[in-house]
C-alpha positions in Angstrom: 65.2 -27.6 1.6 64.2 -31.1 0.5 61.5 -30.0 -1.5 64.1 -27.8 -3.3 65.7 -31.0 -4.1 62.6 -32.8 -5.0 61.4 -30.0 -7.0 64.9 -29.8 -9.1 64.8 -33.5 -9.7 60.9 -33.4 -10.7 61.8 -30.6 -13.2 64.7 -32.0 -14.7 62.7 -35.5 -15.3 59.8 -33.5 -16.8 62.3 -31.8 -19.3 63.8 -35.1 -20.4 60.0 -36.4 -20.5 59.0 -33.7 -22.6 62.3 -33.9 -24.9 61.7 -37.9 -25.4 58.0 -36.5 -26.4 59.5 -34.3 -28.9 61.8 -37.1 -30.4 59.4 -39.6 -30.6 56.7 -36.9 -32.6 60.0 -35.9 -35.0 60.2 -39.8 -35.7 56.8 -40.3 -36.4 56.7 -37.0 -38.6 60.0 -38.5 -40.3 58.2 -41.9 -40.8 55.1 -40.5 -42.2 57.0 -38.3 -44.7 56.7 -41.0 -47.6 53.2 -41.4 -47.1 52.3 -37.8 -46.7 54.4 -36.8 -50.2 52.5 -40.0 -51.8 48.9 -38.6 -50.8 50.5 -35.3 -51.9 50.9 -36.6 -55.2 47.9 -38.5 -55.5 45.8 -35.6 -54.6 47.9 -33.3 -57.2 47.1 -36.0 -60.1 43.3 -36.0 -58.9 43.2 -32.3 -59.2 44.7 -32.2 -62.9 42.5 -35.1 -63.8 39.4 -33.0 -62.6 40.8 -29.9 -64.1 41.4 -31.7 -67.5 37.6 -32.9 -67.3 36.6 -29.6 -67.0 38.4 -28.3 -69.9 36.8 -31.2 -71.7 33.2 -30.4 -70.8 33.7 -27.0 -71.3 35.1 -27.6 -75.0 32.1 -30.0 -75.7 29.8 -27.3 -74.6 31.5 -24.5 -76.7 31.3 -27.1 -79.6 27.5 -27.7 -79.0 26.8 -24.1 -78.7 28.4 -23.4 -81.9 26.8 -25.9 -83.9 23.3 -25.0 -82.5 23.6 -21.7 -83.3 25.3 -22.7 -87.0 22.0 -24.6 -87.5 19.6 -21.8 -86.3 21.8 -19.6 -88.7 
């Protein structure tokens, strides 16, 4: 019988510990949310900038090819 009480107390304590860990993780996730959002915006801005640079290089390459073809005429 004494093991049953000890086992129940241990299981209850473990459950409380698990809940406490979950609360701490949720608190950390909420605390990190602004940084995560800012990092997402920064990444999106960099991706847009890279795409714009790629489009400009493509445009310049097309212009150069057109000019070369025109000059070879």
